[in-house]
N, C-alpha and C positions, 0 to 999 in steps of 0.2 A: 504492498499501498504508501500512496509516492504522497507524500505533504500536498495543503494547498499551495503555500507560497515558502521561498528560498529563506527573504528573512523578511521580517515585520518594522517597520520603521513606527520612533514612537514621539508623534509629534510632528508637526506640516511648518514651520518654522522656518524659516532660512535655511539652516544643517537640516531637519530633516527631511527638506525636499531637495536638498543637496545628494545625501545619502543617498531617497529613495530614485534619484534621478540617475544617480551616476548604478546604484544595485542597479536598476533596467537595464540601464546602457551592456551592461557584462552580461543579462541576459539569462541576470533571475527574477523572478515570481515575486515580483513586494506587495509586499498591502502594508499599505501605508494609515495609522490613526491619529486621528486629531479630535483633543476635546471640547472644542469651540467650536461656532459655526462657522467660521472660516478658514483658511488657512493663510499665510506668511506671517504669524509671530509676530514680533515685535513691527515688523511694517504696516499690523492693520489694524484699522479706526478703533481710534480709543473716541470715551465721550469724557475726558479730562475736568470737565467745572459742565453746571446742567447746560444740554444746550452746546454745548463745545464738545468739537468732535477732530482729533488729529490725529498721521499716519507719523508717529515722529521719528520711523526710518524710509521711509517710501520713495519721498527724492532723494534720498542717497544712493545710490550704487556704488559709491566710491569706496566701502567697505569688503565687497567684493573681488577678493584676489582675480588676479591674472586669468591664471593657470587653473584654478576652479571654473572662469568662463568659457574660460576653453575648452575645457573639457567638456560642457554643460553647451557647445554649443555660442555661447550667448556673446558671441565676438562683440553685435554691434550695437552689446548695451552701452547707451549713452551715459557717459560718469559725471555728476557734480561738481563741479568743482566748490570745493569750501568755501571763495569768497563770491559765488554765484549763490545773490538775493532768489529768495523763493518765494511764493504763496499758496496760504491756505483757505480755500475755502470757506468761507460760513455765508452761506446763502446760494442758492440760486444765481447762477452767474457771479456774483459776489465771488471778490478774494481779496486776501485781507495780507500785503506784502511781510515779510518777516527782515530785516538782515541779518545777520550770519555772523555778527558782533555783539 
């Protein structure tokens, strides 16, 4: 009798997604388990005060190591430079520009 999966990855944050993708590319049957309703871990949207939501890491792909991005075929990932300002959506078609300092 063979197992349904070759590997089980617990947590669908950045590390779990990378691990599951790498195992899948290696030909293994992978089950990815996540307790939350969505994936992305720290890059997911959080309510930090009533009515205010943000995704702390979603705009910063600079933390992805080049070797990891290349292995996963993410060479086209646009890296956000630290000095680049970014905006957070605060309502429909409303953005709040934030400075990196």
